[in-house]
C-alpha atoms as a printed R data frame, in Angstrom:
    type eleno elety resid chain resno       x      y       z
1   ATOM     1    CA   MET     A     1 -23.266 18.923 -30.066
2   ATOM     2    CA   THR     A     2 -26.178 18.896 -27.602
3   ATOM     3    CA   ASP     A     3 -29.788 19.149 -28.722
4   ATOM     4    CA   SER     A     4 -30.693 22.232 -26.678
5   ATOM     5    CA   ILE     A     5 -29.072 25.643 -27.152
6   ATOM     6    CA   CYS     A     6 -27.994 27.775 -24.209
7   ATOM     7    CA   GLU     A     7 -27.531 31.464 -24.915
8   ATOM     8    CA   VAL     A     8 -24.696 33.106 -22.979
9   ATOM     9    CA   ARG     A     9 -24.090 36.863 -22.987
10  ATOM    10    CA   ALA     A    10 -20.437 37.503 -22.142
11  ATOM    11    CA   GLY     A    11 -18.572 40.768 -21.622
12  ATOM    12    CA   PHE     A    12 -14.853 41.245 -22.172
13  ATOM    13    CA   ILE     A    13 -12.162 43.934 -22.229
14  ATOM    14    CA   PRO     A    14  -9.830 44.241 -25.263
15  ATOM    15    CA   LEU     A    15  -6.828 42.395 -23.862
16  ATOM    16    CA   VAL     A    16  -4.837 39.422 -25.084
17  ATOM    17    CA   ASP     A    17  -6.155 37.283 -22.239
18  ATOM    18    CA   CYS     A    18  -9.745 37.549 -23.487
19  ATOM    19    CA   ALA     A    19  -8.610 34.966 -26.066
20  ATOM    20    CA   PRO     A    20 -10.413 31.885 -24.638
21  ATOM    21    CA   LEU     A    21 -13.805 33.578 -25.018
22  ATOM    22    CA   VAL     A    22 -12.980 34.845 -28.502
23  ATOM    23    CA   ILE     A    23 -11.649 31.489 -29.705
24  ATOM    24    CA   ALA     A    24 -14.563 29.584 -28.159
25  ATOM    25    CA   ARG     A    25 -16.830 31.626 -30.385
26  ATOM    26    CA   GLU     A    26 -14.687 31.999 -33.514
27  ATOM    27    CA   LEU     A    27 -13.527 28.377 -33.825
28  ATOM    28    CA   GLY     A    28 -16.775 26.729 -32.780
29  ATOM    29    CA   PHE     A    29 -15.878 25.302 -29.353
30  ATOM    30    CA   ALA     A    30 -18.910 27.034 -27.839
31  ATOM    31    CA   GLU     A    31 -21.215 25.888 -30.640
32  ATOM    32    CA   GLN     A    32 -20.046 22.296 -30.207
33  ATOM    33    CA   GLU     A    33 -21.213 22.467 -26.582
34  ATOM    34    CA   GLY     A    34 -24.602 23.881 -27.570
35  ATOM    35    CA   ILE     A    35 -23.649 27.396 -26.455
36  ATOM    36    CA   HIS     A    36 -24.749 30.448 -28.425
37  ATOM    37    CA   LEU     A    37 -22.013 32.800 -27.203
38  ATOM    38    CA   ARG     A    38 -22.733 36.501 -27.637
39  ATOM    39    CA   LEU     A    39 -19.668 38.647 -26.917
40  ATOM    40    CA   SER     A    40 -19.827 42.271 -25.841
41  ATOM    41    CA   ARG     A    41 -16.631 44.372 -26.047
42  ATOM    42    CA   GLU     A    42 -16.435 46.855 -23.164
43  ATOM    43    CA   THR     A    43 -13.990 49.667 -22.394
44  ATOM    44    CA   SER     A    44 -13.622 49.554 -18.609
45  ATOM    45    CA   TRP     A    45 -13.843 47.081 -15.749
46  ATOM    46    CA   ALA     A    46 -16.390 49.324 -14.055
47  ATOM    47    CA   THR     A    47 -18.667 48.833 -17.065
48  ATOM    48    CA   ILE     A    48 -18.197 45.060 -16.882
49  ATOM    49    CA   ARG     A    49 -19.111 45.148 -13.182
50  ATOM    50    CA   ASP     A    50 -22.177 47.300 -13.729
51  ATOM    51    CA   ARG     A    51 -23.510 45.336 -16.712
52  ATOM    52    CA   LEU     A    52 -23.233 42.118 -14.696
53  ATOM    53    CA   ALA     A    53 -25.036 43.750 -11.767
54  ATOM    54    CA   VAL     A    54 -28.007 44.863 -13.883
55  ATOM    55    CA   SER     A    55 -28.190 41.549 -15.806
56  ATOM    56    CA   HIS     A    56 -27.198 42.964 -19.188
57  ATOM    57    CA   ILE     A    57 -24.617 40.158 -19.380
58  ATOM    58    CA   ASP     A    58 -24.504 36.739 -17.722
59  ATOM    59    CA   VAL     A    59 -20.757 36.097 -17.485
60  ATOM    60    CA   ALA     A    60 -17.555 38.011 -18.081
61  ATOM    61    CA   HIS     A    61 -13.837 37.929 -18.685
62  ATOM    62    CA   ILE     A    62 -13.180 39.707 -15.412
63  ATOM    63    CA   LEU     A    63 -10.428 40.734 -13.004
64  ATOM    64    CA   ALA     A    64  -9.685 37.818 -10.691
65  ATOM    65    CA   PRO     A    65 -10.333 39.744  -7.419
66  ATOM    66    CA   MET     A    66 -13.509 41.495  -8.629
67  ATOM    67    CA   PRO     A    67 -16.000 38.656  -7.881
68  ATOM    68    CA   VAL     A    68 -14.492 38.388  -4.379
69  ATOM    69    CA   ALA     A    69 -15.013 42.129  -3.898
70  ATOM    70    CA   ALA     A    70 -18.589 41.815  -5.189
71  ATOM    71    CA   ASN     A    71 -19.435 39.079  -2.683
72  ATOM    72    CA   LEU     A    72 -17.935 41.180   0.111
73  ATOM    73    CA   GLY     A    73 -20.304 44.004  -0.778
74  ATOM    74    CA   LEU     A    74 -17.613 46.301  -2.154
75  ATOM    75    CA   GLY     A    75 -18.637 48.600  -4.985
76  ATOM    76    CA   PRO     A    76 -21.691 50.698  -5.862
77  ATOM    77    CA   LEU     A    77 -23.956 47.977  -7.314
78  ATOM    78    CA   GLN     A    78 -24.382 44.712  -5.481
79  ATOM    79    CA   THR     A    79 -24.493 41.338  -7.187
80  ATOM    80    CA   GLU     A    80 -23.462 37.885  -6.016
81  ATOM    81    CA   MET     A    81 -20.913 36.169  -8.237
82  ATOM    82    CA   LEU     A    82 -18.986 32.948  -8.504
83  ATOM    83    CA   VAL     A    83 -15.838 31.872 -10.332
84  ATOM    84    CA   PRO     A    84 -16.055 28.372 -11.855
85  ATOM    85    CA   MET     A    85 -12.771 28.672 -13.771
86  ATOM    86    CA   ALA     A    86  -9.779 30.926 -14.392
87  ATOM    87    CA   LEU     A    87  -8.879 32.257 -17.834
88  ATOM    88    CA   GLY     A    88  -5.121 31.830 -17.595
89  ATOM    89    CA   THR     A    89  -2.190 33.346 -15.741
90  ATOM    90    CA   GLY     A    90   0.112 36.282 -16.315
91  ATOM    91    CA   ALA     A    91   0.260 38.824 -19.166
92  ATOM    92    CA   ASN     A    92   0.605 42.052 -17.138
93  ATOM    93    CA   SER     A    93   3.498 44.454 -17.543
94  ATOM    94    CA   VAL     A    94   4.674 47.514 -15.608
95  ATOM    95    CA   THR     A    95   5.482 50.197 -18.157
96  ATOM    96    CA   VAL     A    96   7.037 53.592 -17.385
97  ATOM    97    CA   SER     A    97   7.455 56.810 -19.342
98  ATOM    98    CA   ARG     A    98  10.660 57.526 -21.228
99  ATOM    99    CA   GLU     A    99  11.362 60.367 -18.808
100 ATOM   100    CA   LEU     A   100  11.015 58.122 -15.766
101 ATOM   101    CA   TRP     A   101  13.135 55.456 -17.441
102 ATOM   102    CA   GLN     A   102  15.936 57.975 -17.894
103 ATOM   103    CA   ALA     A   103  15.877 58.610 -14.143
104 ATOM   104    CA   LEU     A   104  15.760 54.901 -13.304
105 ATOM   105    CA   SER     A   105  18.402 53.572 -15.686
106 ATOM   106    CA   PRO     A   106  21.510 54.833 -13.788
107 ATOM   107    CA   HIS     A   107  20.395 52.748 -10.797
108 ATOM   108    CA   MET     A   108  19.751 49.536 -12.751
109 ATOM   109    CA   ASP     A   109  22.208 46.719 -13.416
110 ATOM   110    CA   ALA     A   110  20.434 45.641 -16.613
111 ATOM   111    CA   ALA     A   111  17.243 46.182 -18.588
112 ATOM   112    CA   ASP     A   112  16.115 42.592 -18.021
113 ATOM   113    CA   PHE     A   113  12.697 43.033 -16.329
114 ATOM   114    CA   ASP     A   114  14.095 41.787 -12.994
115 ATOM   115    CA   ALA     A   115  11.592 42.903 -10.343
116 ATOM   116    CA   ALA     A   116  14.077 43.402  -7.499
117 ATOM   117    CA   ASN     A   117  16.470 45.358  -9.724
118 ATOM   118    CA   ALA     A   118  13.649 47.570 -11.008
119 ATOM   119    CA   LEU     A   119  12.276 48.158  -7.518
120 ATOM   120    CA   ASN     A   120  15.680 49.182  -6.195
121 ATOM   121    CA   ALA     A   121  15.975 51.783  -8.963
122 ATOM   122    CA   LEU     A   122  12.442 53.029  -8.376
123 ATOM   123    CA   SER     A   123  13.135 53.371  -4.655
124 ATOM   124    CA   HIS     A   124  16.175 55.589  -5.401
125 ATOM   125    CA   VAL     A   125  14.130 57.839  -7.677
126 ATOM   126    CA   VAL     A   126  11.111 58.121  -5.341
127 ATOM   127    CA   ARG     A   127  13.245 58.990  -2.325
128 ATOM   128    CA   ASP     A   128  15.303 61.469  -4.331
129 ATOM   129    CA   ARG     A   129  12.120 63.199  -5.495
130 ATOM   130    CA   GLU     A   130  10.849 63.264  -1.922
131 ATOM   131    CA   ALA     A   131  14.114 64.825  -0.686
132 ATOM   132    CA   ARG     A   132  13.788 67.516  -3.360
133 ATOM   133    CA   SER     A   133  10.104 68.110  -2.495
134 ATOM   134    CA   GLN     A   134   9.119 67.147  -6.033
135 ATOM   135    CA   GLN     A   135   5.684 65.882  -6.993
136 ATOM   136    CA   ARG     A   136   5.036 62.224  -6.274
137 ATOM   137    CA   LEU     A   137   5.052 59.745  -9.137
138 ATOM   138    CA   THR     A   138   1.639 58.631 -10.386
139 ATOM   139    CA   LEU     A   139   1.096 55.090 -11.635
140 ATOM   140    CA   GLY     A   140  -2.043 53.830 -13.357
141 ATOM   141    CA   VAL     A   141  -3.852 50.634 -12.423
142 ATOM   142    CA   VAL     A   142  -6.952 49.285 -14.124
143 ATOM   143    CA   HIS     A   143  -9.234 49.015 -11.072
144 ATOM   144    CA   PRO     A   144  -8.983 49.109  -7.254
145 ATOM   145    CA   TYR     A   145 -10.041 45.423  -7.093
146 ATOM   146    CA   SER     A   146  -7.519 44.093  -9.595
147 ATOM   147    CA   ALA     A   147  -4.525 41.771  -9.560
148 ATOM   148    CA   HIS     A   148  -2.651 44.736 -11.074
149 ATOM   149    CA   HIS     A   149  -3.320 46.867  -7.991
150 ATOM   150    CA   TYR     A   150  -2.520 44.170  -5.453
151 ATOM   151    CA   GLU     A   151   0.650 42.878  -7.125
152 ATOM   152    CA   LEU     A   152   1.921 46.394  -7.841
153 ATOM   153    CA   ALA     A   153   1.195 47.537  -4.266
154 ATOM   154    CA   TYR     A   154   2.788 44.361  -2.848
155 ATOM   155    CA   TRP     A   155   5.895 44.977  -4.959
156 ATOM   156    CA   LEU     A   156   6.161 48.668  -4.053
157 ATOM   157    CA   ALA     A   157   5.458 48.195  -0.341
158 ATOM   158    CA   SER     A   158   8.228 45.602  -0.003
159 ATOM   159    CA   ALA     A   159  10.640 48.533  -0.464
160 ATOM   160    CA   GLY     A   160   8.623 50.855   1.761
161 ATOM   161    CA   LEU     A   161   7.051 52.685  -1.202
162 ATOM   162    CA   ILE     A   162   3.561 52.817   0.225
163 ATOM   163    CA   PRO     A   163   0.812 53.647  -2.298
164 ATOM   164    CA   GLY     A   164  -0.984 56.795  -1.240
165 ATOM   165    CA   ALA     A   165   1.961 57.940   0.847
166 ATOM   166    CA   MET     A   166   4.999 57.870  -1.436
167 ATOM   167    CA   ILE     A   167   3.484 56.990  -4.841
168 ATOM   168    CA   ASP     A   168   0.010 57.841  -6.121
169 ATOM   169    CA   LEU     A   169  -2.156 55.242  -7.857
170 ATOM   170    CA   VAL     A   170  -5.001 56.213 -10.180
171 ATOM   171    CA   VAL     A   171  -7.506 54.133 -12.144
172 ATOM   172    CA   VAL     A   172  -7.314 54.220 -15.956
173 ATOM   173    CA   PRO     A   173  -9.120 51.795 -18.320
174 ATOM   174    CA   PRO     A   174  -6.600 49.440 -19.999
175 ATOM   175    CA   PRO     A   175  -7.002 50.693 -23.604
176 ATOM   176    CA   LEU     A   176  -6.404 54.292 -22.452
177 ATOM   177    CA   MET     A   177  -3.145 53.573 -20.609
178 ATOM   178    CA   PRO     A   178  -0.803 54.345 -23.548
179 ATOM   179    CA   ALA     A   179  -2.527 57.691 -24.202
180 ATOM   180    CA   ALA     A   180  -2.447 58.609 -20.504
181 ATOM   181    CA   LEU     A   181   1.276 57.868 -20.454
182 ATOM   182    CA   ALA     A   182   1.953 59.799 -23.657
183 ATOM   183    CA   SER     A   183   0.065 62.869 -22.389
184 ATOM   184    CA   GLY     A   184   1.962 62.937 -19.093
185 ATOM   185    CA   GLN     A   185  -1.114 62.236 -16.978
186 ATOM   186    CA   ILE     A   186   0.678 59.242 -15.447
187 ATOM   187    CA   ASP     A   187   4.343 58.273 -15.061
188 ATOM   188    CA   GLY     A   188   3.750 54.576 -15.568
189 ATOM   189    CA   PHE     A   189   1.107 51.882 -15.462
190 ATOM   190    CA   CYS     A   190   0.400 48.247 -14.768
191 ATOM   191    CA   ALA     A   191  -1.934 46.744 -17.352
192 ATOM   192    CA   GLY     A   192  -2.478 43.617 -19.362
193 ATOM   193    CA   GLU     A   193  -0.973 43.168 -22.773
194 ATOM   194    CA   PRO     A   194  -0.912 44.400 -25.445
195 ATOM   195    CA   TRP     A   195  -0.991 47.865 -23.848
196 ATOM   196    CA   GLY     A   196   2.570 47.859 -22.488
197 ATOM   197    CA   THR     A   197   3.852 46.750 -25.883
198 ATOM   198    CA   VAL     A   198   1.710 49.423 -27.583
199 ATOM   199    CA   ALA     A   199   3.195 52.174 -25.386
200 ATOM   200    CA   ALA     A   200   6.719 50.925 -26.060
201 ATOM   201    CA   ALA     A   201   6.108 50.589 -29.817
202 ATOM   202    CA   ASP     A   202   4.773 54.156 -29.942
203 ATOM   203    CA   GLY     A   203   8.013 55.363 -28.339
204 ATOM   204    CA   ASN     A   204   6.298 56.680 -25.221
205 ATOM   205    CA   GLY     A   205   7.045 53.888 -22.757
206 ATOM   206    CA   VAL     A   206   9.526 51.307 -21.550
207 ATOM   207    CA   ILE     A   207   8.515 47.951 -20.066
208 ATOM   208    CA   LEU     A   208  10.148 47.884 -16.633
209 ATOM   209    CA   THR     A   209   9.001 44.520 -15.254
210 ATOM   210    CA   THR     A   210   6.092 42.081 -15.478
211 ATOM   211    CA   ASN     A   211   3.797 40.236 -13.120
212 ATOM   212    CA   ALA     A   212   5.686 37.065 -14.044
213 ATOM   213    CA   GLN     A   213   8.692 38.602 -12.282
214 ATOM   214    CA   ILE     A   214   6.668 39.814  -9.283
215 ATOM   215    CA   TRP     A   215   4.648 36.595  -8.809
216 ATOM   216    CA   ARG     A   216   5.363 33.728 -11.177
217 ATOM   217    CA   ASN     A   217   2.337 32.180 -12.898
218 ATOM   218    CA   SER     A   218   0.061 34.511 -10.962
219 ATOM   219    CA   PRO     A   219  -3.721 34.671 -11.433
220 ATOM   220    CA   GLU     A   220  -5.048 37.439 -13.629
221 ATOM   221    CA   LYS     A   221  -8.504 37.044 -15.234
222 ATOM   222    CA   VAL     A   222 -11.271 34.606 -14.429
223 ATOM   223    CA   LEU     A   223 -14.707 33.679 -15.694
224 ATOM   224    CA   GLY     A   224 -17.034 35.710 -13.490
225 ATOM   225    CA   VAL     A   225 -20.618 34.433 -13.420
226 ATOM   226    CA   ARG     A   226 -23.715 35.965 -11.842
227 ATOM   227    CA   ARG     A   227 -24.798 33.563  -9.128
228 ATOM   228    CA   ASP     A   228 -28.483 33.730 -10.060
229 ATOM   229    CA   TRP     A   229 -27.702 32.889 -13.680
230 ATOM   230    CA   ALA     A   230 -25.423 30.009 -12.662
231 ATOM   231    CA   GLU     A   231 -28.098 28.545 -10.404
232 ATOM   232    CA   SER     A   232 -30.700 28.676 -13.170
233 ATOM   233    CA   GLN     A   233 -28.313 27.405 -15.867
234 ATOM   234    CA   SER     A   234 -26.198 24.780 -14.113
235 ATOM   235    CA   ASP     A   235 -25.836 22.673 -17.253
236 ATOM   236    CA   GLY     A   236 -25.001 25.807 -19.239
237 ATOM   237    CA   VAL     A   237 -22.184 26.608 -16.799
238 ATOM   238    CA   SER     A   238 -20.681 23.156 -17.350
239 ATOM   239    CA   ARG     A   239 -20.970 23.471 -21.125
240 ATOM   240    CA   LEU     A   240 -19.330 26.906 -21.041
241 ATOM   241    CA   ILE     A   241 -16.438 25.645 -18.890
242 ATOM   242    CA   ARG     A   242 -15.795 22.809 -21.348
243 ATOM   243    CA   ALA     A   243 -15.904 25.144 -24.349
244 ATOM   244    CA   LEU     A   244 -13.538 27.652 -22.738
245 ATOM   245    CA   TYR     A   245 -11.159 24.937 -21.557
246 ATOM   246    CA   ARG     A   246 -10.850 23.540 -25.079
247 ATOM   247    CA   ALA     A   247 -10.378 27.070 -26.422
248 ATOM   248    CA   ALA     A   248  -7.650 27.750 -23.838
249 ATOM   249    CA   GLU     A   249  -5.858 24.540 -24.843
250 ATOM   250    CA   TRP     A   250  -6.002 25.677 -28.479
251 ATOM   251    CA   CYS     A   251  -4.568 29.089 -27.506
252 ATOM   252    CA   ASP     A   252  -1.631 27.393 -25.768
253 ATOM   253    CA   ALA     A   253  -0.908 24.916 -28.560
254 ATOM   254    CA   GLU     A   254   2.349 25.472 -30.419
255 ATOM   255    CA   GLY     A   255   1.713 26.725 -33.912
256 ATOM   256    CA   ASN     A   256  -1.550 28.535 -33.216
257 ATOM   257    CA   GLN     A   257  -0.089 31.868 -32.084
258 ATOM   258    CA   GLU     A   258  -0.078 33.549 -35.491
259 ATOM   259    CA   GLN     A   259  -3.710 32.666 -36.182
260 ATOM   260    CA   LEU     A   260  -4.641 33.747 -32.654
261 ATOM   261    CA   ALA     A   261  -2.897 37.107 -33.120
262 ATOM   262    CA   GLU     A   262  -4.764 37.683 -36.373
263 ATOM   263    CA   ILE     A   263  -8.121 36.864 -34.780
264 ATOM   264    CA   LEU     A   264  -7.484 39.101 -31.752
265 ATOM   265    CA   ALA     A   265  -6.375 41.968 -33.993
266 ATOM   266    CA   ASP     A   266  -9.927 42.266 -35.342
267 ATOM   267    CA   GLU     A   267 -11.692 45.497 -34.314
268 ATOM   268    CA   ARG     A   268 -14.398 43.431 -32.617
269 ATOM   269    CA   TYR     A   269 -11.819 42.118 -30.158
270 ATOM   270    CA   VAL     A   270  -8.485 43.761 -29.233
271 ATOM   271    CA   GLY     A   271  -8.347 45.979 -32.306
272 ATOM   272    CA   GLU     A   272  -4.554 46.416 -32.437
273 ATOM   273    CA   ARG     A   273  -2.064 45.489 -35.141
274 ATOM   274    CA   VAL     A   274  -0.882 41.886 -35.226
275 ATOM   275    CA   GLU     A   275   2.729 42.890 -34.589
276 ATOM   276    CA   ARG     A   276   1.684 44.449 -31.271
277 ATOM   277    CA   ILE     A   277  -0.203 41.358 -30.140
278 ATOM   278    CA   ARG     A   278   2.341 38.783 -31.309
279 ATOM   279    CA   PRO     A   279   5.081 39.482 -28.655
280 ATOM   280    CA   CYS     A   280   2.850 38.615 -25.707
281 ATOM   281    CA   LEU     A   281   1.733 35.359 -27.320
282 ATOM   282    CA   ALA     A   282   5.381 34.500 -27.971
283 ATOM   283    CA   ARG     A   283   6.192 35.289 -24.304
284 ATOM   284    CA   SER     A   284   8.816 37.733 -25.594
285 ATOM   285    CA   LEU     A   285   8.801 41.448 -24.753
286 ATOM   286    CA   LYS     A   286  11.040 44.292 -25.886
287 ATOM   287    CA   SER     A   287  13.361 45.724 -23.237
288 ATOM   288    CA   ALA     A   288  14.643 49.301 -22.996
289 ATOM   289    CA   ASP     A   289  17.704 48.555 -25.132
290 ATOM   290    CA   GLY     A   290  15.537 47.146 -27.934
291 ATOM   291    CA   ALA     A   291  16.294 43.480 -27.293
292 ATOM   292    CA   SER     A   292  13.431 40.976 -27.290
293 ATOM   293    CA   LEU     A   293  13.641 38.992 -24.076
294 ATOM   294    CA   THR     A   294  11.830 35.737 -23.372
295 ATOM   295    CA   VAL     A   295   9.736 35.998 -20.207
296 ATOM   296    CA   GLU     A   296   9.255 32.509 -18.836
297 ATOM   297    CA   GLY     A   297   5.756 31.944 -17.485
298 ATOM   298    CA   PHE     A   298   4.505 35.291 -18.769
299 ATOM   299    CA   LEU     A   299   1.280 33.880 -20.206
300 ATOM   300    CA   ASN     A   300  -0.404 30.512 -19.812
301 ATOM   301    CA   PHE     A   301  -3.912 29.907 -21.093
302 ATOM   302    CA   ALA     A   302  -4.344 26.267 -20.020
303 ATOM   303    CA   SER     A   303  -1.005 24.630 -19.133
304 ATOM   304    CA   LYS     A   304   0.030 24.065 -15.504
305 ATOM   305    CA   ALA     A   305  -3.614 24.151 -14.378
306 ATOM   306    CA   ALA     A   306  -3.889 27.790 -15.483
307 ATOM   307    CA   THR     A   307  -7.686 27.506 -15.706
308 ATOM   308    CA   PHE     A   308  -8.160 25.963 -12.245
309 ATOM   309    CA   PRO     A   309  -9.936 28.292  -9.748
310 ATOM   310    CA   TRP     A   310  -7.603 27.892  -6.763
311 ATOM   311    CA   THR     A   311  -9.275 29.037  -3.548
312 ATOM   312    CA   SER     A   312  -5.825 30.106  -2.322
313 ATOM   313    CA   HIS     A   313  -5.834 32.750  -5.075
314 ATOM   314    CA   ALA     A   314  -9.153 34.093  -3.789
315 ATOM   315    CA   LEU     A   315  -7.809 34.242  -0.243
316 ATOM   316    CA   TRP     A   316  -4.576 35.979  -1.275
317 ATOM   317    CA   PHE     A   317  -6.612 38.686  -2.976
318 ATOM   318    CA   TYR     A   318  -8.748 38.926   0.163
319 ATOM   319    CA   SER     A   319  -5.606 39.363   2.284
320 ATOM   320    CA   GLN     A   320  -4.582 42.327   0.148
321 ATOM   321    CA   MET     A   321  -8.045 43.891   0.422
322 ATOM   322    CA   VAL     A   322  -7.602 43.722   4.189
323 ATOM   323    CA   ARG     A   323  -4.047 45.028   4.002
324 ATOM   324    CA   TRP     A   324  -5.010 48.109   2.007
325 ATOM   325    CA   GLY     A   325  -8.023 48.986   4.104
326 ATOM   326    CA   GLN     A   326 -10.700 47.992   1.601
327 ATOM   327    CA   VAL     A   327 -12.422 45.619   4.022
328 ATOM   328    CA   GLU     A   328 -12.204 44.674   7.697
329 ATOM   329    CA   HIS     A   329 -11.097 41.117   8.343
330 ATOM   330    CA   SER     A   330 -13.441 38.564   9.869
331 ATOM   331    CA   ALA     A   331 -13.712 34.798   9.646
332 ATOM   332    CA   GLN     A   332 -17.052 35.177   7.873
333 ATOM   333    CA   ARG     A   333 -15.615 37.513   5.225
334 ATOM   334    CA   ALA     A   334 -12.645 35.216   4.664
335 ATOM   335    CA   GLU     A   335 -15.039 32.316   4.093
336 ATOM   336    CA   LEU     A   336 -17.076 34.426   1.645
337 ATOM   337    CA   ALA     A   337 -13.870 35.106  -0.284
338 ATOM   338    CA   ARG     A   338 -12.865 31.433  -0.305
339 ATOM   339    CA   GLY     A   339 -16.323 30.341  -1.393
340 ATOM   340    CA   THR     A   340 -16.362 32.703  -4.385
341 ATOM   341    CA   TYR     A   341 -13.976 30.394  -6.281
342 ATOM   342    CA   ARG     A   342 -15.697 27.112  -7.165
343 ATOM   343    CA   PRO     A   343 -13.359 24.234  -8.058
344 ATOM   344    CA   ASP     A   344 -16.312 21.882  -7.522
345 ATOM   345    CA   LEU     A   345 -18.046 23.324 -10.607
346 ATOM   346    CA   TYR     A   346 -14.818 23.103 -12.587
347 ATOM   347    CA   ARG     A   347 -14.424 19.424 -11.716
348 ATOM   348    CA   LEU     A   348 -18.075 18.660 -12.429
349 ATOM   349    CA   ALA     A   349 -17.681 20.027 -15.952
350 ATOM   350    CA   LEU     A   350 -14.293 18.549 -16.860
351 ATOM   351    CA   GLU     A   351 -14.091 15.168 -15.132
352 ATOM   352    CA   PRO     A   352 -16.175 13.478 -17.874
353 ATOM   353    CA   MET     A   353 -13.571 14.651 -20.410
354 ATOM   354    CA   GLY     A   354 -10.732 12.858 -18.635
355 ATOM   355    CA   ILE     A   355  -8.919 16.153 -17.978
356 ATOM   356    CA   GLU     A   356  -5.972 16.105 -15.577
357 ATOM   357    CA   LEU     A   357  -7.337 17.885 -12.475
358 ATOM   358    CA   PRO     A   358  -5.652 18.938  -9.213
359 ATOM   359    CA   SER     A   359  -6.739 16.848  -6.254
360 ATOM   360    CA   ALA     A   360  -6.602 19.837  -3.866
361 ATOM   361    CA   ASN     A   361  -8.599 23.071  -3.947
362 ATOM   362    CA   ALA     A   362  -5.804 25.257  -2.554
363 ATOM   363    CA   LYS     A   363  -2.028 25.356  -2.401
364 ATOM   364    CA   VAL     A   364   0.684 27.257  -0.558
365 ATOM   365    CA   GLU     A   365   1.321 30.168  -2.921
366 ATOM   366    CA   GLY     A   366   4.978 30.942  -3.527
367 ATOM   367    CA   ALA     A   367   6.263 27.551  -2.406
368 ATOM   368    CA   LEU     A   368   7.023 26.053  -5.844
369 ATOM   369    CA   ARG     A   369  10.443 27.247  -6.959
370 ATOM   370    CA   SER     A   370  10.495 25.094 -10.073
371 ATOM   371    CA   GLU     A   371   8.051 23.073 -12.127
372 ATOM   372    CA   THR     A   372   6.846 20.387  -9.718
373 ATOM   373    CA   PRO     A   373   4.626 17.268  -9.905
374 ATOM   374    CA   ALA     A   374   1.322 17.817  -8.103
375 ATOM   375    CA   GLY     A   375  -1.391 15.573  -6.738
376 ATOM   376    CA   SER     A   376  -3.950 14.947  -9.468
377 ATOM   377    CA   ARG     A   377  -6.509 12.431 -10.656
378 ATOM   378    CA   LEU     A   378  -4.178 10.897 -13.286
379 ATOM   379    CA   GLY     A   379  -0.856 11.636 -11.610
380 ATOM   380    CA   GLN     A   380   0.561 13.584 -14.544
381 ATOM   381    CA   LEU     A   381  -0.022 17.216 -13.517
382 ATOM   382    CA   ARG     A   382   2.892 19.616 -13.062
383 ATOM   383    CA   LEU     A   383   2.570 23.048 -11.460
384 ATOM   384    CA   GLY     A   384   4.713 26.114 -10.955
385 ATOM   385    CA   PRO     A   385   6.946 27.792 -10.405
386 ATOM   386    CA   ASP     A   386   4.784 30.220  -8.431
387 ATOM   387    CA   THR     A   387   7.327 32.194  -6.403
388 ATOM   388    CA   PHE     A   388   6.955 35.787  -5.248
389 ATOM   389    CA   PHE     A   389   9.968 37.953  -6.107
390 ATOM   390    CA   ASP     A   390  10.775 38.502  -2.403
391 ATOM   391    CA   GLY     A   391  10.686 34.810  -1.482
392 ATOM   392    CA   GLN     A   392   7.609 35.093   0.734
393 ATOM   393    CA   VAL     A   393   4.882 32.439   0.796
394 ATOM   394    CA   PHE     A   394   1.155 32.555   1.476
395 ATOM   395    CA   ASP     A   395  -0.371 29.572   3.250
396 ATOM   396    CA   PRO     A   396  -4.169 29.903   3.076
397 ATOM   397    CA   GLU     A   397  -4.442 27.803   6.237
398 ATOM   398    CA   GLN     A   398  -2.373 30.438   8.073
399 ATOM   399    CA   LEU     A   399  -4.337 33.497   6.961
400 ATOM   400    CA   GLU     A   400  -4.388 35.141  10.400
401 ATOM   401    CA   ALA     A   401  -0.614 34.925  10.734
402 ATOM   402    CA   TYR     A   402  -0.138 36.297   7.217
403 ATOM   403    CA   LEU     A   403  -2.364 39.285   7.959
404 ATOM   404    CA   ALA     A   404  -0.556 39.893  11.236
405 ATOM   405    CA   GLY     A   405   2.708 40.163   9.317
406 ATOM   406    CA   PHE     A   406   1.650 43.378   7.603
407 ATOM   407    CA   LYS     A   407   2.497 46.721   9.162
408 ATOM   408    CA   ALA     A   408  -0.186 47.999  11.485
409 ATOM   409    CA   LYS     A   409  -1.433 50.658   9.097
410 ATOM   410    CA   ASP     A   410  -0.550 50.480   5.427
411 ATOM   411    CA   SER     A   411  -1.865 53.562   3.628
412 ATOM   412    CA   GLN     A   412  -5.009 53.515   1.534
413 ATOM   413    CA   TRP     A   413  -5.435 55.228  -1.825
C-alpha cells in the first residue's frame, strides 16, 4: 500500500457489470493501491453524466459511447472526458413482452437467442403490423449514446427496420425496464443484466437475443474520467486502473461467482435477489421454453483483454453517431472520438505489473471468427471472437468507406 491516500468519488448504475468498482472497494483492491473509493449508486445514465459535469463525482462506471459523445459536445452539460480502461464486455440482453413473444414464436426456428433468427421473426411481425396499420412497436434503450442503442439499431437496420420509421425507441433507466415492460409502456428493451432476467423471472418478459449474439465480445461499460481530474491526479488514475484490473480478474476467476452474486445483491449495489444475478455471472440465461442456455462470450470482466480501451471501439461508436444523425462527420471529430480512449494510460498503469498487454491500440472489429493469438508484450494474449452477426467488419483505418456504406439517410429518433 502507498503512503499517500487518493480519494476517488465514483458513480455507478445498479447493473452486474458495475462489479469491478464494487469488488475493488469491498475486497480491498482499492485500499491496497492507496485509493479511498467512495461509491455513489445512481438511477439513470443522465444523472451519471450530469454529476460528472458538475464535479460531484470524479469517475464513473459509464456507457462506453458516452465519453465520446461528451467530447463531441453532445448533451446539455459539457465536460471533457477520457477513458483509460474498459470495465468488461457483454452482458446486455434484448427482452420482449410475453405478448410480442407470442407473435414472434411462429416465425422462429428455435428459442436459442440466435440474432438472425430473432431478427427474421421480428421483421415478419413489424411488417405485418404495418400492413394492418397497427401501432408501431416501442423498444426501450437506456440512453441515446449507449452501446445498447447502437447495437440494437445496427441489428434492426440490417433487416430494414429503421428506428424512428418502423420501430420506435424510447429511453428508460435500466432498473425501470422490467416495470415499463410489465405496464405495457414498451414492447421490449435492450438493457444490461440483471434486468432481462428480472423481467423473465417475473413472468412479464422473454429474452430474445443478447449483444453477444449481435456483436461477440462487444464493448459495454468503461471507466469514464473527467479530464481535469485525471490531469490533476495522474498517479491516482494509475492506481485506480490497477485496483480495478485486479478486481476484474477476481470477478472472472472460477469459483468467485457465488460470492460476487451475494455482494452485488446488497441494496447498496444492484439490490436484486442472488438468484436473479447468478445466471449472468454463469453466462447462462433462461430461454422462452424455460431451458437455461449457455451464452458463450456473454460477459467478460478481464479475460481476452476485456479491460483494454481499444480506440477502434471508440471509432465504431462514432460511426454510429454519424449514421443516426447525432453528429456530422469530419476528420477533426473522428480524431476527437479516437483520442477519447487512452490505451497509453492503461499501459502506463499496468506495465509495471507484468500484465499481458496488446501491442496495438486498435483492431479490425468483426474479423476474429474464433479465439485467436494476438500481438502482445509477452506473446501469450488471445482475443476474440468478435464477429458481428451479419458478417460485416469495421476497419478503423477505413472509416470513410465504412460511413459511405450506410444508406444516404437513415432515420433519426
